[in-house]
C-alpha positions in Angstrom: 123.3 10.3 -182.8 126.5 12.2 -183.7 129.3 9.7 -183.6 133.0 10.1 -184.3 135.2 7.2 -185.5 138.9 7.7 -185.1 141.1 5.2 -187.0 139.8 4.3 -190.4 141.6 1.1 -191.1 139.6 -1.9 -192.3 137.7 -2.3 -189.0 137.2 1.4 -188.4 135.8 1.9 -192.0 133.5 -1.1 -191.6 132.2 0.2 -188.2 131.7 3.8 -189.6 129.9 2.3 -192.6 127.6 0.3 -190.3 126.8 3.3 -188.2 126.0 5.5 -191.2 123.7 2.7 -192.6 121.8 2.8 -189.3 121.2 6.5 -189.7 123.9 8.0 -187.4 125.6 11.2 -188.3 129.2 10.0 -188.5 132.4 12.0 -188.5 135.7 10.2 -189.3 139.4 11.0 -188.9 142.5 9.0 -189.8 146.2 9.9 -189.8 146.3 8.9 -193.5 143.5 11.3 -194.7 142.9 9.3 -197.9 141.5 6.4 -196.0 138.9 8.7 -194.3 138.0 10.5 -197.6 136.8 7.2 -199.0 133.9 7.3 -196.5 132.8 10.8 -197.5 131.0 9.5 -200.6 128.8 7.5 -198.2 127.9 10.6 -196.2 130.6 10.7 -193.5 132.0 14.1 -192.5 135.8 14.0 -192.8 137.3 15.9 -189.9 140.5 17.8 -190.6 141.8 17.0 -187.1 140.9 14.8 -184.1 140.0 18.0 -182.2 137.4 18.8 -184.9 136.0 15.3 -184.7 135.6 15.4 -180.9 133.9 18.8 -181.1 131.3 17.5 -183.6 130.6 14.2 -181.8 128.5 13.2 -178.8 130.2 9.8 -178.7 133.6 8.8 -180.1 134.8 5.4 -181.0 138.6 4.9 -181.4 140.1 1.9 -183.0 143.8 2.5 -183.5 147.0 0.6 -184.1 148.8 1.0 -180.8 149.6 3.2 -177.8 151.5 5.8 -179.9 148.6 6.2 -182.3 146.3 6.7 -179.3 148.6 9.3 -177.8 148.7 11.1 -181.1 145.0 11.2 -181.7 144.1 12.2 -178.1 147.0 14.2 -176.9 148.6 15.9 -179.9 148.4 19.7 -180.5 145.1 19.1 -182.4 144.2 16.0 -180.4 140.7 15.2 -179.1 141.6 16.3 -175.6 142.7 19.7 -176.8 139.0 20.8 -177.0 136.2 20.8 -174.5 135.0 17.2 -174.3 133.1 17.5 -171.0 130.1 15.1 -170.9 131.2 13.1 -173.9 131.6 9.4 -174.0 134.7 7.7 -175.5 134.7 4.0 -176.4 138.3 2.8 -176.9 138.2 -0.2 -179.1 141.9 -0.6 -179.9 143.6 -3.9 -178.8 146.2 -2.4 -176.5 147.6 -3.1 -173.1 145.2 -2.5 -170.2 147.6 0.1 -168.7 147.2 2.1 -171.9 143.5 2.2 -171.6 143.6 3.1 -167.9 146.0 6.0 -168.5 143.9 7.3 -171.4 140.8 7.1 -169.2 142.5 9.1 -166.5 143.3 11.9 -169.0 139.7 11.7 -170.4 138.2 11.9 -166.9 140.3 14.9 -166.1 138.6 16.7 -169.0 135.1 15.9 -167.6 134.4 13.1 -170.0 133.9 9.3 -169.6 135.5 6.2 -171.3 135.1 2.5 -171.5 137.4 0.1 -173.2 135.6 -2.3 -175.5 137.9 -4.0 -178.0 136.0 -6.3 -180.3 136.4 -9.8 -181.7 135.6 -10.4 -185.4 136.6 -9.3 -188.8 135.4 -6.8 -191.4 132.4 -9.0 -192.5 130.9 -9.2 -189.0 131.7 -5.5 -188.4 129.6 -4.6 -191.5 126.8 -6.8 -190.3 126.8 -5.8 -186.6 128.0 -9.2 -185.4 131.1 -8.4 -183.5 131.8 -9.6 -180.0 132.5 -6.8 -177.5 134.6 -7.1 -174.3 133.7 -4.1 -172.2 135.6 -2.7 -169.2 134.6 0.3 -167.2 131.9 1.7 -165.0 128.4 0.2 -165.4 126.8 3.6 -165.9 129.2 4.4 -168.8 128.6 1.0 -170.3 124.8 1.7 -170.1 125.4 4.9 -172.1 127.4 3.1 -174.7 125.2 0.0 -175.0 122.7 1.3 -177.5 125.5 1.9 -180.0 127.5 -1.2 -179.1 124.4 -3.3 -179.6 124.2 -2.0 -183.1 127.8 -3.2 -183.7 128.0 -6.3 -181.7 125.9 -9.5 -181.5 127.0 -9.7 -177.9 128.7 -7.3 -175.4 130.1 -8.7 -172.2 130.9 -6.4 -169.3 134.0 -8.1 -168.0 135.0 -5.8 -165.2 136.5 -2.4 -164.4 138.3 -0.2 -166.9 141.1 -2.2 -168.6 139.3 -5.5 -168.3 138.1 -5.4 -171.8 141.7 -5.1 -173.1 142.8 -7.9 -170.7 140.1 -10.2 -172.0 140.9 -9.4 -175.7 144.6 -10.1 -175.1 143.8 -13.3 -173.3 141.6 -14.5 -176.2 144.2 -13.4 -178.8 147.1 -15.3 -177.1 145.9 -18.9 -177.9 145.0 -17.8 -181.4 148.6 -16.5 -181.8 150.1 -19.7 -180.4 147.9 -21.9 -182.6 
């Protein structure tokens, strides 16, 4: 499958590496291009823009820092939504507010594409080994489309409700960890 990964921090790089090791054709993009270039030696295509990545991919995973980074990658002049994305599936894995995911999904849906939110629990080691824990929110049919790829990244994926629920669950789990 042709998969794009947007956000090549530690987790995004581990996820992209896992997908390449499993035989997927992976394109990557990061605001700091140097981070994305490191994956090219392993076979990743480094997209010059998020728009190029979206054009090359059937499914796009995004794992970004915050709402501003999401807006930049999706809505900028060369953002992913500046090209035809009809029929594509986006899996938003960033740990952000549920309202951010819902607003993004509305913009994606307006372009004829689909989205689920599925932030993950785990660190780089489990990401490399496909042992993350996914908290998925969204329509069941969109989750069914995403499940083959999510099952390669996660030891368990829980459908926790409608769009935004994945982010709500991840934030609820992170709160006691932060307090502790």
